[in-house]
C-alpha positions in Angstrom: 3.6 -30.9 -10.7 1.4 -30.5 -13.8 3.2 -31.3 -17.2 0.9 -28.9 -19.2 2.2 -25.5 -20.3 1.6 -22.8 -17.9 -1.1 -20.2 -19.6 0.0 -16.6 -19.8 -2.9 -15.8 -17.4 -3.9 -18.1 -14.7 -7.5 -17.2 -13.3 -9.5 -18.9 -10.4 -12.9 -19.6 -11.0 -15.5 -17.4 -8.9 -16.2 -20.1 -6.9 -12.5 -20.3 -6.0 -12.6 -16.7 -4.7 -11.4 -16.8 -1.1 -13.9 -16.5 1.6 -11.7 -15.3 4.4 -9.1 -12.7 4.8 -5.7 -14.0 6.6 -4.9 -12.2 9.8 -1.1 -12.6 9.8 -0.7 -11.2 13.2 -2.4 -14.0 14.5 0.3 -16.5 13.6 3.4 -13.8 14.3 5.3 -14.8 17.8 6.6 -11.4 18.1 3.3 -9.2 18.0 3.5 -5.7 16.8 3.7 -3.1 19.9 0.4 -1.6 20.6 -0.9 1.6 19.3 -0.4 4.5 22.1 -2.5 7.4 22.8 -0.6 10.5 21.7 -1.4 12.5 24.9 -1.1 9.9 27.5 1.3 7.4 25.7 -0.8 4.3 27.2 -2.1 1.6 24.9 -5.2 2.6 22.8 -8.4 1.1 23.9 -11.2 0.1 21.4 -13.5 2.9 22.6 -10.8 5.6 22.2 -10.0 4.3 18.7 -13.9 4.0 17.9 -14.0 7.8 18.0 -12.2 8.0 14.9 -12.7 4.7 13.1 -15.5 2.3 12.6 -16.3 -0.1 15.3 -16.1 -3.4 13.2 -12.7 -2.1 11.8 -11.6 -1.5 15.2 -12.0 -5.1 16.1 -10.2 -6.1 13.1 -7.3 -3.8 13.8 -7.1 -5.0 17.3 -7.4 -8.8 16.7 -4.2 -10.9 17.1 -5.9 -14.1 17.9 -8.0 -15.4 14.9 -5.9 -16.3 11.8 -8.9 -16.0 9.3 -11.9 -13.5 9.1 -14.8 -14.4 7.3 -15.7 -12.0 4.5 -19.4 -11.0 4.6 -21.5 -12.0 1.4 -22.0 -8.3 0.6 -18.5 -7.6 0.2 -17.9 -10.8 -1.8 -20.5 -9.8 -4.2 -18.8 -6.6 -4.8 -15.4 -8.2 -5.0 -17.0 -10.6 -7.7 -17.3 -7.6 -10.0 -13.4 -7.6 -10.7 -12.0 -10.5 -8.7 -10.4 -13.1 -8.9 -7.6 -11.1 -10.4 -5.2 -12.7 -12.8 -1.7 -14.2 -12.2 0.3 -13.6 -15.2 3.3 -15.3 -16.5 5.7 -12.5 -17.9 6.9 -14.8 -21.0 7.8 -11.8 -23.0 9.8 -10.2 -20.3 11.9 -13.4 -19.6 12.6 -13.7 -23.5 13.7 -10.0 -23.4 16.1 -10.6 -20.5 17.2 -13.9 -21.8 16.9 -15.1 -18.0 16.3 -18.9 -17.1 14.1 -17.1 -14.2 10.5 -17.8 -14.3 8.7 -14.4 -13.6 5.0 -14.0 -12.4 2.9 -10.9 -11.4 -0.4 -10.5 -9.7 -2.2 -7.9 -11.9 -4.5 -5.4 -9.6 -5.3 -3.1 -12.2 -8.2 -4.5 -13.8 -10.7 -2.3 -11.9 -11.9 1.4 -12.5 -9.8 2.7 -9.5 -6.8 1.0 -11.4 -5.2 -0.5 -8.3 -5.6 -3.1 -5.5 -6.8 -0.2 -3.2 -10.4 -1.3 -3.9 -9.8 -4.4 -1.9 -9.9 -2.3 1.4 -12.1 0.5 0.1 -15.1 -1.8 -0.2 -15.0 -3.4 3.1 -14.1 -0.2 5.1 -17.2 1.6 3.3 -19.4 -1.5 4.0 -18.7 -1.3 7.6 -19.3 2.3 8.0 -22.5 2.0 6.2 -23.5 -0.9 8.6 -22.8 1.1 11.7 -25.1 4.1 10.0 -22.5 6.7 9.5 -23.3 9.6 6.9 -19.7 9.4 5.5 -16.2 9.2 6.0 -12.8 11.1 5.5 -9.6 10.0 3.9 -6.4 10.9 2.6 -5.0 10.1 -0.8 -1.5 10.5 -2.3 -1.0 9.3 -6.0 -5.0 9.1 -5.7 -5.7 5.5 -6.1 -6.8 5.0 -2.6 -9.1 8.0 -2.9 -10.6 6.8 -6.4 -11.3 3.5 -4.7 -12.9 4.8 -1.5 -14.8 7.0 -3.7 -16.2 4.2 -5.8 -17.2 2.2 -2.7 -18.9 5.0 -1.2 -20.9 5.7 -4.1 -22.1 2.1 -4.1 -23.2 2.2 -0.5 -24.5 5.8 -0.7 -22.0 7.4 1.8 -20.6 10.7 1.7 -16.6 10.7 1.0 -14.3 13.7 1.5 -10.8 13.2 0.3 -7.7 15.2 1.3 -5.4 14.9 -1.6 -1.6 15.7 -1.3 -1.3 18.9 -3.1 1.4 17.7 -5.2 -0.5 14.9 -6.7 -3.7 17.0 -7.0 -2.2 19.3 -9.3 -0.2 16.7 -11.2 -2.9 14.3 -11.6 -6.1 16.1 -12.4 -7.9 13.2 -14.0 -7.4 10.7 -10.9 -9.2 13.8 -9.1 -11.9 14.0 -11.6 -12.7 9.9 -11.3 -13.1 10.8 -7.6 -15.5 13.4 -8.4 -17.5 11.2 -10.9 -18.2 9.0 -8.1 -19.3 12.0 -6.0 -16.5 12.6 -3.7 -15.4 15.9 -2.5 -11.5 16.7 -3.0 -9.7 19.0 -1.3 -5.9 19.6 -1.9 -3.7 19.4 1.2 -2.7 21.1 3.3 -5.8 23.3 2.9 -7.1 26.1 5.0 -10.3 24.2 5.6 -8.8 22.7 8.8 -6.8 23.9 12.0 -3.8 21.6 11.1 -3.8 22.7 7.3 -3.7 26.5 8.3 -0.9 25.9 10.7 1.3 23.7 8.0 0.5 26.3 5.4 1.8 29.2 7.8 5.0 27.1 8.8 5.7 25.8 5.2 4.5 28.3 2.6 4.5 26.5 -0.7 4.5 23.2 0.4 3.5 20.4 -1.8 2.1 18.2 0.9 2.4 15.0 2.4 0.6 12.0 3.3 1.2 12.5 7.0 -0.4 16.2 6.5 -3.4 14.8 4.5 -4.0 12.1 7.3 -4.0 15.1 10.0 -6.6 16.9 7.9 -8.9 14.0 7.4 -8.8 13.0 11.0 -9.6 16.4 12.1 -12.4 16.7 9.8 -13.8 13.2 10.9 -13.9 13.9 14.5 -15.4 17.5 14.0 -18.6 16.3 12.1 -21.0 14.0 13.7 -22.0 10.8 11.9 -18.3 10.7 10.1 -15.5 8.5 10.7 -11.8 8.3 9.2 -10.9 5.3 6.9 -7.1 4.8 6.1 -5.9 2.8 2.8 -2.4 1.6 4.0 -0.5 0.9 7.2 -3.2 -0.3 9.6 -3.3 -4.1 10.2 -7.1 -4.0 9.2 -5.9 -2.6 5.5 -3.4 -5.7 5.3 -6.1 -7.9 6.6 -8.4 -6.7 3.7 -5.4 -6.8 1.0 -4.5 -10.5 1.9 -7.1 -11.5 -0.8 -4.2 -10.6 -3.3 -1.8 -13.2 -1.8 -4.2 -15.7 -1.1 -5.5 -15.7 -4.7 -1.7 -15.7 -5.9 -0.9 -18.6 -3.7 -4.2 -20.7 -5.0 -3.4 -19.9 -8.6 0.4 -21.2 -8.1 -0.8 -24.1 -6.2 -3.1 -25.0 -8.9 -0.1 -25.5 -11.2 2.3 -26.8 -8.9 4.5 -23.3 -8.7 6.5 -22.5 -5.9 7.7 -18.9 -5.6 11.6 -18.7 -4.7 11.5 -14.9 -4.6 8.5 -12.4 -3.7 8.8 -8.8 -4.3 6.3 -5.8 -3.8 6.6 -2.3 -3.5 6.4 -0.6 -0.2 4.9 2.5 0.9 2.9 2.1 3.9 2.8 -1.6 3.4 -1.0 -2.6 2.1 0.1 -3.9 -1.1 3.2 -5.7 0.1 1.7 -7.3 3.3 -1.6 -8.5 1.2 1.0 -10.1 -1.3 3.0 -12.1 0.9 0.7 -12.8 3.7 0.0 -16.5 3.2 3.4 -17.2 2.0 4.8 -15.0 5.1 2.2 -17.4 7.4 4.0 -20.6 6.2 7.3 -19.0 7.3 6.1 -18.3 10.6 4.7 -21.7 10.9 8.1 -23.4 9.7 6.3 -24.7 6.9 8.3 -22.9 4.2 11.2 -20.7 3.4 10.9 -17.6 0.9 12.9 -14.8 0.0 10.8 -11.7 0.6 11.8 -8.4 -0.9 10.3 -4.9 0.1 11.2 -2.2 -2.5 11.1 1.5 -1.4 12.2 4.8 -3.3 15.5 6.4 -2.2 13.7 9.5 -1.5 11.7 8.0 1.2 13.5 5.0 2.7 11.8 4.0 5.8 12.9 0.5 6.2 16.4 0.6 4.8 17.3 3.8 6.5 14.5 4.6 9.3 14.6 3.9 12.7 12.4 1.1 14.7 10.4 3.3 17.2 7.3 5.0 18.2 6.5 7.8 16.1 3.3 9.9 15.1 1.3 8.5 12.0 0.6 11.8 11.0 2.2 15.2 10.5 -0.7 17.4 12.9 0.3 14.6 15.7 -3.3 13.7 16.3 -3.5 10.0 15.5 -2.2 7.2 17.7 1.6 6.4 18.1 2.7 3.3 16.2 5.9 1.4 16.5 7.4 1.2 13.2 10.4 1.6 10.7 10.1 5.5 10.5 11.7 8.6 9.1 9.9 10.7 11.5 6.4 12.4 11.2 8.1 15.7 10.2 9.8 14.2 7.3 9.1 15.7 3.9 10.1 13.2 0.8 11.5 14.9 -2.2 10.0 15.1 -5.5 9.3 11.5 -6.1 7.0 10.7 -8.7 5.3 7.4 -6.8 2.9 9.4 -4.6 1.9 6.3 -3.1 5.1 5.6 -1.8 5.9 8.9 0.1 4.6 8.0 3.5 7.2 8.6 6.3 6.6 5.5 8.2 6.1 1.6 7.6 3.2 -0.8 8.8 3.8 -2.0 12.3 3.3 -5.6 11.1 5.9 -5.5 8.4 8.4 -3.4 10.4 8.6 -6.0 13.2 8.6 -8.7 10.4 11.7 -7.0 9.0 13.2 -6.5 12.3 12.8 -10.1 13.1 14.8 -11.1 9.6 11.7 -12.6 7.6 12.1 -10.2 4.9 14.7 -7.7 3.6 14.4 -4.2 2.0 16.1 -2.4 -0.8 15.7 1.3 -2.0 16.0 2.4 -5.8 16.1 5.7 -7.1 13.3 6.7 -9.6 14.9 7.1 -13.0 15.9 3.2 -12.7 12.4 2.7 -11.9 11.3 4.4 -14.8 13.4 2.7 -17.0 12.2 -0.6 -15.9 8.5 0.4 -16.3 9.2 1.3 -19.7 10.9 -2.0 -20.5 8.0 -3.5 -19.2 5.4 -1.6 -20.8 7.1 -2.3 -24.2 7.3 -6.0 -23.9 4.2 -7.0 -21.6 1.6 -4.4 -23.2 0.8 -3.0 -19.7 1.5 0.5 -18.7 2.3 0.1 -14.9 2.0 2.6 -11.9 5.0 4.2 -10.9 4.6 2.6 -7.5 4.4 -1.1 -8.8 7.4 -0.2 -11.1 9.5 -0.4 -8.1 8.7 -4.1 -7.9 9.3 -4.6 -11.5 13.0 -3.0 -11.1 14.0 -5.5 -8.6 12.1 -8.3 -10.4 14.3 -7.5 -13.4 17.4 -7.4 -11.4 16.8 -10.7 -9.8 16.0 -12.3 -13.1 19.4 -10.9 -14.5 21.2 -12.3 -11.6 19.9 -15.7 -12.5 20.9 -15.2 -15.9 24.5 -14.8 -14.8 24.5 -17.8 -12.2 22.2 -19.9 -14.5 19.6 -20.3 -11.5 16.1 -21.3 -12.6 14.4 -19.1 -9.8 10.8 -18.7 -9.8 10.0 -14.8 -9.2 6.5 -13.5 -8.0 5.9 -9.7 -7.8 2.7 -7.4 -7.4 1.5 -5.2 -10.1 -0.4 -3.1 -8.0 -2.0 -1.0 -10.9 -1.8 1.0 -14.2 -0.1 3.9 -15.1 -2.5 5.9 -17.3 -3.3 8.4 -14.8 0.5 9.2 -14.3 1.5 10.4 -17.5 2.9 13.5 -16.1 5.5 11.5 -14.4 6.4 9.5 -17.4 6.7 13.1 -19.3 9.3 14.2 -16.6 11.2 11.0 -17.4 11.2 11.6 -21.1 11.9 15.2 -20.8 15.3 14.3 -18.5 13.4 16.6 -15.9 13.7 13.7 -13.4 16.1 13.8 -10.5 17.3 11.1 -8.1 16.8 12.9 -5.0 18.1 10.9 -1.8 17.9 12.5 1.7 21.2 13.0 3.7 22.0 11.2 6.9 22.0 14.7 8.7 18.5 15.4 7.3 17.2 12.1 8.7 18.9 12.7 12.1 17.3 16.0 12.5 14.2 14.0 12.1 14.7 11.2 14.5 15.7 13.7 17.2 12.2 14.7 16.8 10.8 11.5 17.8 8.4 11.1 20.7 10.0 10.1 24.2 8.2 6.9 24.6 
């Protein structure tokens, strides 16, 4: 191990940028269950999926054999605009906590979209353009994914239609306007522009929407417009594949200085951030080469891993998407007023769900007031305003560091700082004005949704 002082920021060189994504599924002994046709409940074929998704992306989604998939040069050239991203030693946070723990975070906010979402938006737009499509449709919760996709589509000359969860559309007008700067059309969801949107508005007047609802509207729009396909910013295997660049860079930077993390922490909504961060480390665990403590952190208001059931469920409220076997709260579940819009999805990535069921990682849920307390502490000592989603990981990183203070253990902690919170000031305002509550769904509420799960 190197004896030199670890710098505040560890940067890889441009030449050290990973040249291939890591496909975690290839090394899993228990593969995720196949996606099922929502009508027939038979495994989805590539030809069926290609009616909704880009052909090359379908191949990536179904690949559970090849551990490494080369990144095309065109995508690498775009990545080089903002990657490699820094691995930061949180010296000031360590000092504030007076902990013997060493805390590192991988910072993904150094691009205009403000988050890690650009890592998958770029390849998804690239493959759509390569296929000769006119444009793509998608949903977005907090707005990071929609912003990232708008950027990528602008670069490749594609039309981009975004259905933004109505609550976020109203709370985050500046995020919405950034999408428009890049030429995207943004519609609050549920809307009256689709059949499923009109149905949901009729059944739930006044609803602030959900990711499941926005997904349904985006899929309906894609299949009803020639030359369009639907793209998704989380949950799917292909998204975690693209996000593996985060973990690959993190591990390379740590290896450069002989650092080995004991605890790896990521916020968990649909799974893209957490899955990308842990990918190479989890790969070592699957191959019996190492052991890490991996912690998924989710909001108490939307606890799919900690309180969900492991079953086949619809990926969207309108029940038009394939069925996925995952940890789920039920497609009809509507999370409470959580200010982390990117963590409001009812299910969890099938890959992460299977790994969780197999005991390779654990999960905790945290109330949002505790999350924002951690976010504010971090901002004051580390100088970066974190996104509410990322702050879930910060909360548990702080808690783990304080445990080390009590026990005297010198653990090394790595967490993902998925993005910045400069478009989330409405949420911070609610926290400062003591207008933020800690809604937690009851067991009775969850059981009602579990009873509606498809019989597969």
